[in-house]
N, C-alpha and C positions, 0 to 999 in steps of 0.2 A: 823430394826433400822439402821444397818450398811449401808444398801443400800441407805436409805434415807439421811444419813449423807454424803455419797459419792456424791449423786446428788446435794445437797445443796452446798457442797464444790466446786463442778465443776462449778456451776453457779457463785460463788464468783470469781473463777479464770477467768472465761470468762469476767465478767464485769471489772476486774482489767486489764486483757490483752487488752481489747478493747480501753483502754486509750493510749496504746503504739503501737498497731499493727492494721493491716487491719481486717475487719470482718472475712474473711476466715482464716487468721492466728490465730485470737483470738479463733475461733471455734476449730481449730486444736489443739491449746495448751490446751484448756479445755478438749477435748476428750482424749488427751494423759494423762492429769492429772487424768481423770476418770478411765482410764485403770490402771494406777499406783496405785491409792488408792484402787481399787477393788482387785488387786493382793495382796496388802498389808494387807487389813483388812479381806480378805477371805469372803466377803459378798456373792460371787458367786464362784463356783468351778474354779480352775485355767484354765482348758481347755475351759470352757464356756467364761470366760473373754477374753481369747486369740483369740476366734473366733469373738468377737464383732466388730473388725474393718471391717469385711466383710459386716456387716449391717450398721455400723455407718458412715464409710467414704463415701460410695455412697449416703447415705441419706442426708449428709450435703455437698455434692458436693466437697468432698476433692479428692477422687479418684473414678474411675468407678469400678464396681464390678469385671470386668475382670482384671483390673490393680491391685486390692487388692488381689484377689485370687491367682494370679500368684506368689505372694511373699511367698505363703505357699508351693511352690514346687521348691524352690531354691536348687541348687545342694548340698550345705552343709548340708541340711536337711537329705539327703540320707547317708551322713557320719554318722550322729547320728543314723539313722535307722540300719545301719550295726553294729555300735558299741553296740547298745542295744541288737541286736540278739546275739552277742558274749557274752555280759554280762549275758543274760538269760541262755545261754548254760553253762557258768561258774558256775552259781548258781545251775542249774539242776544237773550237775555232782558233785557238791560240791568241785570242784577244788579250789575255793577261800579259803576254810578252810586250805588246805595244804599250799597254798601260804602265807596265813596269819601267820601260824606257823613258816615258814621259814623266813619270812620277819621280824618278831618281836622277833625272838630267841636271837638276840644280843642286844636288848634294854631292859631297866628296865620295868617290867610288872606293872608299876604304871600308873595311868591315865595321869599324866603329861609326863611320859616317852613315852607312846604310842602316845600321841598327837604330841610330837616333832618328833617321828619316822615317823608317817604318813605324817606330813607336809614336812619333809626333803626328804623323799622318793618320794613323789609326785612332789616336786620341782625339784629334780634331774632328774626324768624321763621326766618331761615336758620340760626340757631344751634340751632334745634329741628328744623326740617325741612331737606331738602336745599336748597342755594342755587338749584338748578334749579327745583324746585317753587315756591319763593318768588317767583322772577322771573316765572314763568309766571302766577301768580295775581295779582300786583300791577301788572304793566306795563299791562294793559288799563285799569286804574283810572287810572293816570297820564295816559294819552292822553286820557281823558275830561275832565280838569280844565280845559283851556284850548284855544282855537282857534289860539293863537300857536305857529307851528311851531318857533321858537327855544326857547320854554319847554317844549314837548313833548319836544324833544330832551334838554334838561337834566333834566327830571323822569324820563325813562326811564333816563338815565345814572345818576341818583341811586339808583334802584332796583337797577340792575345792579351798580353799585359797592358799594352797601350790602349786597347779597346776598353778594358776594364777601368783603366785610369781615366780616360775621357768620358766614360759613361756616367761618372758622378758629377760632371761639370754643369750639366743642365738637368732639369726635372724630367726631360723626355729621353735621356740617354740610356736608361736601363729600367726594367719593370719595378724593382724595389722603390725607386724614387717616386713613381706614380702611386704605388701602394701607400707610401708614407703620406702623400698629399691627401689621398682618400681617407686615411686614418685620422689625420688632423681635422679634416672637415667633419667626419663622423662624430668626433669628440669635441666639436665646437672650439677648436684651437685655431688661432689665426695662422693661415697658410703662409709659407715662405714665398714671396714674389719671385718671378722668373729671374730678373736681373740680380736681385739680392742673393739668390741661390748661387749664381755664377760667381759673384764677388766672394762668397764664403768658401767655395770649393776650389777656386783657381789656384791659390797659393799651394794647397796640398797637391793638386795635380801637377803643377810645375815642378815642385821638388821631386815628386816620384818620377817624372819624365827626365829629370837630370840624372838621377841615380840609377834607375833600373837598366837603361840601355848601356850605361858605363859598366855596370857589373857584368852584364851579358857579354860585353866585348873583351873582358879580361881573359888573357890566354890565347886570343885569336892571332894567328900569324899567317903570312904568305897568302893573303886572300886574292883570289882572281874571280872576276865575273865569268859566267858561262860564256864559252866561245861563241862569238857572233853577237854578243849583246849590244855592241856599239854599231852594228850594221844599221843602215837606214832601212826603216820598215814602212811599206806602203800598205794601207788597209785594203783588204779585198771586200767584195760586196757583202759576204756573210758577216765579216767583222764590223763593217759599217752599220749593218742592220742591228746586230747585237748591241753595239755601242749606243745606238739611238734608243733601244729598248731599255738598257741599263740607265741611261740618262732620264728616260721617262719614269722609271721606277724610283730613282732618287728624288726627282721633282715631286712625284706623287706622295712619297713618304714625308717629304718636308712640308708640303701643303697640308697634308693630313694631320700633322703633329700639332698638339695643343700647346699654346703658350699662354697659360693662365696668368692674369685675368684678361690678357690683351686679345687673344685669338683662340677660338674654340675648335679649330680644325674642321675637317670634313666629316668626321664621325665614322670613317670607314675602319673596319677591323684590320689591323696590321698583319695579323696571321693570314687572313684571307687574301690580302694584297700579295704577300710573298708567295703563297701557294698558287694564286692565280697566274702570276708572272712565271712561276716555275712550270706550270702546265702549258703555258704559252710556248714554251720551248719545244713542244711536240707538235705544234700546229703545222699541217702540211704546207709546204712552199713558203712558210713564214718562219717556223722554228728551226731547230738545229739537231734535235735528238730523236732517236728511235728508242723503243722499249729496251733493247739490248744495252743501251747506254746506262740504264738504271742500275746495272750491276756495279757501277763505280760509286754509287751512293753508299756512304758509310753507315749502314743500318745499325752497327753496334753502338753508335753515338745516340741514335734514337732509343735503343734499349737502355742505354746509360741514363738518359733523362727519365725514362719510365721507372727505373730503380730509385732515382732521387725522389721523385714524387711519391713513390711507395713508402720510402723511409719517412718522409714528412707526414704522410697520412697516418702511418703507424705511430709515430711519436705523439701526434695530436689525439688520435682516437683512443689510444690506450691510457691516456691521462699522464703520460711521462712528462709532457711539457708543463702541465700544471704542478706535478710533483717537484720538478726542478725549480719552478718559480717559487714554490713555498719554501724550498730549502735555501733559496737565495735571499729570502727576506731578512736573514740574519746579517746580510751585507749592508743593510740600510743605515747602520750606525757608523760606517766607515767614512773617512774624509772624502770630499768630492773628487779629489785627484784619483784615489784608489777606485772609487765607484766607476768613473769614466774609463779607467784603464781596464778594469775587470769586464765591463760591458763590451769594450772594444775587442778584447782578447776572446771573450766567450763567443761573440757573434762571428768573428773572423775564423776561428778554428771549428766552430760548429757548422758553418756553411760549407766547409770542405766536404762534408759527407751528405749534403743534400743541396738541391738547387737554391740559389739565393732568393728567388721569388717565393718558393714554398717556405723557406725558413723565416723570411721577414714577415710573412703573413702570420706565422705562429709566434714570432718573437716580439712583435710590437706590443701586443696586449700584456705580455710578461714584463717588458721594459717599462711600460706605462704604469703598471702596478708598483713596480720597484721605485720608480721616480716619485710617485705620489707618496709612498711610505717614507722615502728618504727626504721628502720636501725639496726635490731637485727641480731645475728648470725642465719641464717636460719636453718642450720642443728641442732643447739641446740634446738630451739623452736619446730621444727618438731619432734625431738627425745623425748622431754618432753611430747608432746601431744600423741605420739604413746605409750609411757610407761604408761601414765595415762589411756589410753583406756583399758588397761588390769588390772588396779588396782582399779576397782570398785567392791565393795563387798556387796552392800546392797540388790539388787534385782536379781531375777533369770534370767531376760532377759539381764542383763548387760554383762555377759561373759558366754561362754559355760560351764565351770566347775560349775558355780552357778546354771545353768539350770539343769545340771545332778544331782547336790545335791538335788534339788527339786524333781527330778524323783524318788529318793530313798524313798520318802514318810515319812521320819523321820525328815525332816526339814520343819518348817513352815516359811512363808514369814516374819512374825513378828520377828522370831528369827534371820533370816538372816539380816533383816534390823537393828535390835538392835546392833548386833556385827559389821555389815558391816559399819554402820555410823562411829563408832569409828575407824575402820581400814581405812576408806576413809580419814578421817582427818589425821591419822597417815601417810598414803601414800603420800598425798598432801604435808605435812610438810617435810617429808624426801626427796621426789623428788625435791622440791624447794631448800632445803639446799644443796643437793648433786649436783644439776645442777649449782648452783652458786659457790660452793667451788671447785668442781672437773670437771664436764663436760665442764663448760664455758672455762676452760683453756686448755683442751686437745682435745675436739671434733673439 
């Protein structure tokens, strides 16, 4: 029945879209809607839905098979693969239990206290490391804290959302931030200094971190940590070795990170670093994994990102992005308040159906053209769009932390969509207000 509803809804979307777009673009919009609704209602397994573009896009002459399949081997996917290997090693050695005890020892052991601690910790780490790495390291810890499936889901969402929130605080926190800096440089627009970026984004991040864990804690009762959580734990040799490796990874990622214009980093590829450390987990007498352990890697999440990149590729190569941009030119006569609000909402909800990295690469030129036509502060509107690309909380494909949350198998798409819609509206509202009250006068 769920599958039938999905097909009927897709046909409705196609007929509505055909009144405004070309046939090819209408088909593409309908196919994207089909993928989204199948991800949401779980009529098919997540991995199966994520592989459908390989069949659907060539069948409807959107992309060729080779063009579609190539999106499933993007370099960022290997960052995830390396991160998953490290996460599996952490779980196998049970190091996550030790880290969890240390991490939460200073916070109240109530559901609300732990939700705040997980969100704040992940936000802090993701402001220094990538939000992807942060989510990969912390989510195995959250799953260990309780046997209550409802609480596991909320704990994992707190980390995923916290990682996205913290990712916007510094230019190095998430890929869209770096893409914006590159775009500004390419168009000879003065870049936002590292410290100034932090000053601009911190009020937004703090407000989100106060509200989101509180909302996630509503309705939670009778919380108990997993039995034995308070027991004193002594690290064994494997755990000590893995802890040193993880500390080395964190230090290398920090030293490698650029802090423009003050420090240029080591210039190493972060994707190669994560994959390298992941493969290190298999090294005889040094690592912790055998090939059989790779069965625990959530390959459906890798397929999910391939689907996201395929959608972004299709939207760009078919000219749908340009058509949308031309249709949006009529908005340039609107007041600044409405322009900012529309840009924020458009980016936030559009990035739900494709990766934020892929979307912002397509969206920045569109927003730049709109800003020029409307005579807006270009840095301001580009900054708003970039932040909103990371503040989409509804679907697993929207941001890397959301996808990693799904890989834990304790979060269902409908749960993420339910909470995520509320937080999307919250994020859009706060970004619009802060952009007009604060950013407009200082950026």
